[in-house]
Structures are given as C-alpha cells and as structure tokens.
MARBA-812992 format. One line per field, with one value per residue (C-alpha): residue number from 1; residue in one letter; chain; x negated, y, z. Coordinates in Angstrom, 3 decimals, padded with zeros to 6 digits. Example, Ala and Ser with C-alpha at 12.3 -4.5 7.8 and 13.67 -1.06 7.14 Angstrom:
// MARBA-812992
seq: [1_2] .
type: [A_S] .
mol: [A_A] .
east: [-012.300_-013.670] .
north: [-004.500_-001.060] .
up: [007.800_007.140] .
This chain:
// MARBA-812992
seq: [1_2_3_4_5_6_7_8_9_10_11_12_13_14_15_16_17_18_19_20_21_22_23_24_25_26_27_28_29_30_31_32_33_34_35_36_37_38_39_40_41_42_43_44_45_46_47_48_49_50_51_52_53_54_55_56_57_58_59_60_61_62_63_64_65_66_67_68_69_70_71_72_73_74_75_76_77_78_79_80_81_82_83_84_85_86_87_88_89_90_91_92_93_94_95_96_97_98_99_100_101_102_103_104_105_106_107_108_109_110_111_112_113_114_115_116_117_118_119_120_121_122_123_124_125_126_127_128_129_130_131_132_133_134_135_136_137_138_139_140_141_142_143_144_145_146_147_148_149_150_151_152_153_154_155_156_157_158_159_160_161_162_163_164_165_166_167_168_169_170_171_172_173_174_175_176_177_178_179_180_181_182_183_184_185_186_187_188_189_190_191_192_193_194_195_196_197_198_199_200_201_202_203_204_205_206_207_208_209_210_211_212_213_214_215_216_217_218_219_220_221_222_223_224_225_226_227_228_229_230_231_232_233_234_235_236_237_238_239_240_241_242_243_244_245_246_247_248_249_250_251_252_253_254_255_256_257_258_259_260_261_262_263_264_265_266_267_268_269_270_271_272_273_274_275_276_277_278_279_280_281_282_283_284_285_286_287_288_289_290_291_292_293_294_295_296_297_298_299_300_301_302_303_304_305_306_307_308_309_310_311_312_313_314_315_316_317_318_319_320_321_322_323_324_325_326_327_328_329_330_331_332_333_334_335] .
type: [M_T_R_S_S_L_I_P_V_T_V_L_T_G_F_L_G_A_G_K_T_T_L_L_N_R_I_L_S_E_Q_H_G_H_K_I_A_V_I_E_N_E_F_G_P_E_G_V_D_H_E_L_L_V_Q_D_Y_N_E_Q_I_V_E_M_N_N_G_C_I_C_C_T_V_R_G_D_L_A_R_I_L_K_E_L_R_D_K_Q_A_S_G_A_L_D_F_E_R_V_I_I_E_T_T_G_M_A_N_P_G_P_V_T_Q_T_F_F_M_D_E_A_V_A_E_S_Y_L_L_D_A_V_I_T_V_V_D_G_V_H_G_P_Q_T_L_D_E_Q_V_E_A_Q_N_Q_V_G_F_A_D_R_I_L_V_S_K_T_D_L_I_D_A_D_A_L_A_A_L_R_A_R_L_T_R_M_N_P_R_A_G_I_K_G_V_N_F_G_Q_T_E_I_A_D_I_L_D_I_R_G_F_N_L_N_A_I_L_D_I_A_P_E_F_L_D_G_G_H_D_H_D_H_D_H_E_G_A_H_G_D_A_I_G_A_F_V_F_K_A_S_R_P_F_E_A_L_R_L_E_E_F_L_D_A_I_V_Q_V_H_G_N_D_L_L_R_Y_K_G_V_L_W_V_N_E_S_D_R_R_V_V_F_Q_G_V_H_M_M_M_G_S_D_L_G_R_K_W_E_S_G_E_T_R_S_S_K_M_V_F_I_G_R_N_L_P_T_A_T_I_L_E_G_L_E_R_C_L_I_S_E] .
mol: [A_A_A_A_A_A_A_A_A_A_A_A_A_A_A_A_A_A_A_A_A_A_A_A_A_A_A_A_A_A_A_A_A_A_A_A_A_A_A_A_A_A_A_A_A_A_A_A_A_A_A_A_A_A_A_A_A_A_A_A_A_A_A_A_A_A_A_A_A_A_A_A_A_A_A_A_A_A_A_A_A_A_A_A_A_A_A_A_A_A_A_A_A_A_A_A_A_A_A_A_A_A_A_A_A_A_A_A_A_A_A_A_A_A_A_A_A_A_A_A_A_A_A_A_A_A_A_A_A_A_A_A_A_A_A_A_A_A_A_A_A_A_A_A_A_A_A_A_A_A_A_A_A_A_A_A_A_A_A_A_A_A_A_A_A_A_A_A_A_A_A_A_A_A_A_A_A_A_A_A_A_A_A_A_A_A_A_A_A_A_A_A_A_A_A_A_A_A_A_A_A_A_A_A_A_A_A_A_A_A_A_A_A_A_A_A_A_A_A_A_A_A_A_A_A_A_A_A_A_A_A_A_A_A_A_A_A_A_A_A_A_A_A_A_A_A_A_A_A_A_A_A_A_A_A_A_A_A_A_A_A_A_A_A_A_A_A_A_A_A_A_A_A_A_A_A_A_A_A_A_A_A_A_A_A_A_A_A_A_A_A_A_A_A_A_A_A_A_A_A_A_A_A_A_A_A_A_A_A_A_A_A_A_A_A_A_A_A_A_A_A_A_A_A_A_A_A_A_A_A_A_A_A_A_A] .
east: [-019.173_-015.485_-014.147_-013.130_-016.660_-018.156_-019.548_-017.570_-019.742_-018.125_-020.685_-020.566_-021.543_-021.044_-022.974_-025.659_-024.212_-020.574_-020.756_-021.498_-024.389_-021.617_-019.245_-022.107_-023.763_-020.519_-019.813_-023.328_-022.454_-019.646_-018.263_-015.999_-016.008_-017.456_-020.862_-021.960_-025.489_-026.179_-027.755_-030.027_-030.509_-032.696_-035.802_-036.487_-035.270_-031.604_-031.341_-029.273_-031.147_-034.343_-034.165_-031.112_-032.088_-035.286_-037.482_-040.661_-041.082_-042.839_-040.036_-037.821_-034.668_-033.314_-030.443_-028.566_-026.716_-023.270_-024.254_-025.077_-028.530_-030.188_-031.923_-034.203_-034.203_-037.607_-037.045_-034.869_-031.375_-030.639_-034.050_-032.954_-029.467_-030.916_-033.294_-030.379_-028.263_-031.286_-031.879_-028.451_-028.264_-031.411_-029.480_-031.897_-029.375_-025.865_-023.655_-019.932_-020.164_-022.423_-022.199_-024.388_-025.207_-026.300_-028.508_-026.534_-027.502_-027.123_-024.204_-023.044_-022.623_-026.422_-025.276_-022.516_-023.358_-026.143_-022.994_-021.895_-025.348_-027.108_-026.055_-027.645_-026.398_-022.693_-022.621_-023.249_-021.676_-018.309_-017.827_-015.160_-014.822_-016.486_-015.645_-016.976_-017.217_-016.430_-017.322_-013.733_-015.699_-018.694_-016.473_-015.130_-018.751_-020.650_-018.374_-018.622_-022.128_-023.501_-022.710_-023.515_-020.878_-018.254_-019.681_-019.250_-015.671_-015.045_-016.387_-014.083_-011.350_-011.397_-011.832_-012.541_-012.409_-014.528_-014.489_-010.675_-010.439_-012.738_-010.250_-007.044_-004.125_-003.795_-007.928_-007.838_-004.373_-006.190_-009.246_-006.946_-004.945_-007.923_-010.100_-006.078_-006.568_-010.544_-009.358_-005.990_-006.319_-008.291_-006.346_-007.306_-007.532_-008.957_-011.643_-013.749_-016.501_-016.340_-013.816_-011.487_-010.254_-012.798_-009.329_-010.025_-013.310_-013.334_-011.342_-010.201_-010.203_-010.761_-012.787_-010.769_-008.996_-005.745_-005.613_-002.282_-002.890_-002.553_-002.283_-000.921_002.377_001.893_-000.330_002.335_004.924_003.988_003.895_001.089_000.140_-000.215_-003.722_-004.711_-005.339_-007.184_-010.246_-007.950_-009.123_-012.089_-013.288_-014.707_-016.272_-015.209_-011.567_-008.753_-006.071_-003.296_-001.913_001.891_003.450_006.801_005.477_003.079_-000.394_-002.210_-004.482_-007.448_-006.731_-007.030_-010.107_-011.822_-010.464_-011.718_-015.094_-015.945_-014.846_-016.991_-019.951_-019.375_-018.419_-019.703_-022.154_-018.963_-017.102_-016.910_-013.990_-011.697_-008.736_-005.226_-002.042_-001.382_001.319_-000.161_001.569_001.975_001.118_003.560_001.170_000.223_-003.345_-005.653_-008.487_-011.530_-014.530_-017.541_-019.351_-020.658_-019.009_-015.669_-014.028_-010.061_-008.429_-004.968_-002.763_000.761_003.653_005.883_009.050_012.572_014.450_011.211_010.949_007.438_004.641_000.999_-000.169_-004.346_-006.031_-009.712_-011.949_-014.878_-016.952_-015.272_-013.842_-012.036_-008.700_-006.472_-008.680_-008.273_-004.653_-003.974_-006.123_-004.516_-000.986_-002.273_-003.241_000.740_002.741_004.676_008.677] .
north: [003.948_004.064_006.839_004.920_003.271_006.779_007.428_010.470_014.028_016.512_019.925_020.870_025.030_027.875_030.413_030.107_029.609_028.897_025.423_023.199_021.780_020.510_019.011_016.916_015.609_014.533_012.782_011.211_009.853_008.908_005.133_006.191_003.134_005.372_004.690_008.164_008.962_012.941_015.098_017.734_020.886_022.595_022.001_024.220_025.491_025.929_022.749_020.077_019.034_016.926_014.492_013.076_013.635_013.126_010.956_010.686_014.102_012.611_010.347_011.298_008.876_007.629_004.611_006.013_003.581_003.754_003.059_006.900_007.578_011.082_012.480_015.247_017.786_019.630_019.802_018.620_017.910_015.766_013.433_013.061_011.788_009.299_008.000_007.442_005.644_003.687_001.882_001.396_-000.445_-002.261_-003.300_-001.071_001.155_001.127_003.585_004.640_008.432_011.260_014.787_017.512_020.128_023.106_025.981_028.435_031.348_029.355_030.218_026.702_027.486_026.123_022.469_022.150_022.660_019.644_017.233_019.224_019.526_016.694_013.641_010.823_012.526_012.911_008.973_008.189_010.500_012.524_015.711_015.482_019.049_021.975_022.695_026.037_026.463_029.663_030.986_032.247_035.009_036.676_035.268_038.807_040.531_038.031_038.666_042.155_041.882_038.900_038.174_034.371_034.254_035.911_033.164_030.683_031.261_032.080_028.392_026.590_023.844_024.075_026.069_025.121_028.414_027.454_028.708_029.402_028.612_031.851_034.470_035.673_034.918_038.073_037.893_034.759_035.700_038.667_036.770_033.684_036.622_037.978_034.577_033.626_036.798_036.467_032.577_031.399_027.895_026.619_025.203_027.090_024.667_025.784_023.566_023.298_022.003_020.217_017.992_017.939_014.717_012.526_013.056_016.756_016.968_013.661_013.152_016.148_015.810_019.612_019.325_017.223_018.076_016.823_017.901_019.702_023.748_025.138_028.561_029.918_031.028_033.946_035.106_034.367_036.457_039.664_037.951_038.628_041.539_042.291_040.985_044.474_045.598_042.246_044.089_044.936_046.585_045.059_046.440_042.291_041.727_038.590_038.558_036.198_036.971_034.498_035.054_033.455_033.456_031.507_031.691_029.239_030.120_029.712_027.007_029.123_032.291_031.514_029.401_032.356_034.658_032.358_031.990_035.635_036.017_032.815_035.078_037.980_037.510_034.402_034.569_036.130_033.782_031.624_028.888_029.682_026.747_026.567_024.225_025.528_025.544_025.108_025.269_022.392_020.219_017.999_017.682_020.085_021.345_021.606_023.337_024.840_026.133_027.322_030.115_029.465_025.891_025.114_021.745_020.883_017.897_016.799_016.736_014.460_015.035_017.533_016.052_016.437_019.443_020.525_024.145_024.754_027.633_028.019_029.113_030.021_031.473_033.369_033.595_035.744_038.949_042.101_040.700_042.987_042.143_044.448_043.693_039.582_039.677_041.847_039.684_036.534_038.040_038.840_034.933_034.131_033.093_036.299_036.403] .
up: [-042.893_-042.598_-040.707_-038.096_-037.440_-037.188_-034.050_-032.443_-030.774_-028.652_-028.534_-024.627_-024.874_-021.980_-021.011_-018.256_-015.306_-016.331_-014.893_-017.837_-015.910_-013.345_-015.655_-017.473_-014.022_-013.369_-016.449_-016.276_-012.731_-012.426_-013.546_-016.127_-018.597_-021.823_-023.405_-023.720_-024.775_-023.692_-025.719_-023.735_-026.563_-024.168_-021.783_-019.301_-015.774_-017.088_-017.734_-016.234_-012.896_-013.942_-010.895_-012.601_-016.362_-016.915_-014.697_-016.791_-019.270_-021.673_-022.159_-024.476_-023.713_-020.768_-019.435_-016.659_-014.357_-015.199_-019.065_-020.014_-022.336_-021.883_-024.868_-024.449_-028.003_-027.860_-031.835_-034.547_-033.514_-036.779_-035.931_-032.586_-034.142_-036.345_-033.859_-031.796_-034.503_-035.449_-031.914_-031.842_-034.949_-033.904_-030.589_-028.963_-027.207_-026.786_-026.640_-028.391_-028.511_-027.856_-026.022_-027.227_-024.353_-026.167_-024.291_-022.591_-024.751_-028.006_-030.773_-031.391_-035.431_-036.201_-034.086_-035.299_-038.905_-038.965_-039.251_-042.348_-043.895_-043.249_-045.363_-043.048_-039.748_-041.645_-042.901_-039.084_-036.999_-036.836_-034.973_-032.802_-030.884_-029.121_-025.664_-023.937_-020.102_-019.235_-015.939_-013.966_-012.200_-014.216_-017.407_-018.301_-017.674_-019.487_-022.453_-022.171_-022.441_-024.660_-028.132_-027.715_-024.932_-027.303_-030.420_-028.078_-027.207_-031.146_-031.584_-029.139_-029.911_-026.060_-023.274_-019.666_-017.156_-013.968_-010.486_-010.667_-007.165_-006.676_-008.533_-007.861_-010.060_-012.022_-013.242_-014.362_-016.355_-018.302_-018.634_-020.115_-022.128_-023.817_-024.191_-026.331_-028.291_-029.497_-030.169_-030.392_-031.662_-028.521_-025.709_-022.358_-018.990_-015.261_-013.788_-010.397_-009.802_-012.976_-012.004_-015.042_-016.947_-019.517_-022.250_-022.072_-023.414_-025.939_-028.990_-028.979_-032.871_-033.347_-036.261_-038.111_-041.399_-040.469_-036.520_-035.801_-036.113_-032.943_-032.364_-028.888_-028.787_-027.515_-029.936_-032.744_-030.930_-032.603_-036.432_-038.350_-038.310_-034.478_-034.665_-035.736_-032.113_-031.855_-029.908_-027.258_-024.211_-024.328_-027.616_-027.881_-031.243_-031.736_-032.356_-034.045_-036.829_-038.979_-041.917_-042.368_-045.424_-047.015_-050.427_-052.144_-052.941_-056.651_-056.194_-058.221_-057.296_-053.553_-054.238_-056.394_-053.244_-050.624_-051.631_-051.873_-048.408_-047.673_-049.116_-047.941_-044.656_-043.727_-041.022_-039.109_-039.583_-036.878_-037.570_-040.309_-040.679_-042.540_-044.077_-047.011_-049.694_-052.899_-055.926_-058.242_-055.434_-053.426_-050.409_-047.726_-048.809_-045.416_-044.946_-042.327_-042.368_-039.971_-041.242_-044.900_-045.063_-046.083_-046.923_-048.134_-048.503_-049.440_-046.162_-045.836_-048.342_-047.993_-047.023_-049.145_-047.812_-045.499_-045.488_-046.936_-045.391_-045.064_-042.254_-041.224_-038.647_-039.021_-035.862_-036.562_-035.494_-036.879_-039.474_-042.142_-041.316_-043.357_-046.505_-045.772_-045.144_-047.974_-050.011_-048.839_-049.920_-053.808_-054.057_-053.673_-056.441_-057.112_-056.430] .
C-alpha cells in the first residue's frame, strides 16, 4: 500500500476520570462526517458508557448511527486491527480512520509499538498521534502519585487539559508549565465537557518523521542546558531535554552512540526525535524513536545559504541528561 492509502490511527489516552470518555462519547455521537472505527482497549467499569458502545456483550463490533464503528478488545490489539482491515477490504465495514482509547492505567508505549513491530499492521495503518487528556482539577495530584499518568504525558503529541472552567488562571498556568517541562514537543489546549474541534485530535502527524520538530519556545529560552532542573519542584520522573548543535554530526559515531543509549535506557526513553545535520549529506536526517525502536529517514535538501544545524528532543524517565548531552557533543565533527 502507498503511504497515502494507509489508515490513520489516533491513540487517545489519559488517566482515569480525566475526561477522555466524555471526549470519545462526543466523537461517537456527533455528526462530524468522519467514518471512524473506535477501538476500546479496555473492558470494565471505567470503560465508555456501555449503553452507547456495546448493545450486546457478546458482540465485538458495533456500528453507530453516525458512521462510527465500535470495537472492544479483550485480547490482542493487532488481531482486531487486522480483523477490521479485512472487513473493510471485503466491504463489510466502511471506515476511514481509527481511534484507540487505552485503559486509564496504561502506558501508551506498547500500543504505539504495535504499529512498528507487526508487519501486517504496519502495511495497513499509519500511527498519526498520541493524544493525552489531563484532568485540570486532579491532574497535578495524579502526576505526583501515578507514574502511568506521567508516561501518558511523556508520550503525547498533543495534550488536552479538561475541566479548565473549574480551576483559576494561576493553577492552569502552573499545570501548563509543568506539562511543558515534562514534554515540550506536545501542543497543549484546554477543553471543557469534551468540546474540542475534531481537527485538534485528527491528522496531527506527530509520528510522521518529516513533521516539524515542534518544541515549546519557552522550553528553549534557556538554551539546551537549562534542562538540568527539568524535574522541577514536583520531582517528576518524566522530563525532557533538548540538544542543539551548529556543527555536523559524524554519522557512524552518532549511530553507534544512539544505539548504545537505546540499549541501556530504552525502557525509560518514551519519545525522542531529531532533525540532524550529518556530514557528507546534503539533506536533513530525520529520526525518531519509541522506547527501543528507532527509525530514520532523509528529509528535504538543505537550501543553499541556509544555516545548517541539528535539534533533538528526548523525553523519558530519570534519564542521565548530562551523559547523553556530552555523548552527543562527542559525536560532532570537531572544529
């Protein structure tokens, strides 16, 4: 299949009670014109309203009245994705995209890895983005107490803060600053009662290698070293740091160093991404990874007269920031 014919998939995550179910119910009931297959990757009391989702508990796939399809996964996500694809190919089901809601206690990592590790899934589906809903009222406490909630923030391509009408401006600003420290590459937007534009959730292209490397500008204000306080006042295990360089990388040295970092710290590396200036290449090299899986691609050509540079962002749990920054520095061509 060509890349353009792949079915885009959005992973919707957020801690219990954050409001992702409200958001999902809205997607399922609104006349938005999209034919969406929604996969509910949990089955239990915290799941989406069963009256809406599953009329018959023995039925795995339910069609909604607005063109949506709903599935509950009791087992393997890859299996249900292939099943849906087969039904689409045979004409039994009609859908254009997929939204996967993860359980509130889940680390989105294994879900996202399904799209890289399973060839049959990768041949049919394109992982678009991870959207994380954070509870504006209870979010700070949840982040203090739950490592899974921190993982969900670290994985996000976009963060939707719910219940913003119930907190004052200072509390919201503090929460936004904390989320930015944890993940400076995710856009943050407030939502009330699940009211957000469908465009805020779909076609983000957060997992597209050639998507722009967005990093919150306030995070970069202090240059790449200010990250040493990235745990902030809250002691968040999840944090981010950025590496920037105006000299080219030596390709082989960089590859060996990144391989070593991923081998040692892969489980604690949630997301990492970069746009790189590499010696002997007239094109950008774009790379990104999830845990221990890393991929790279050639980006567009450097324009003549364009200032060449590299920029990388790492988001993970208790990473040895100084060690990684120094190692990257040693991979640069010496002046």
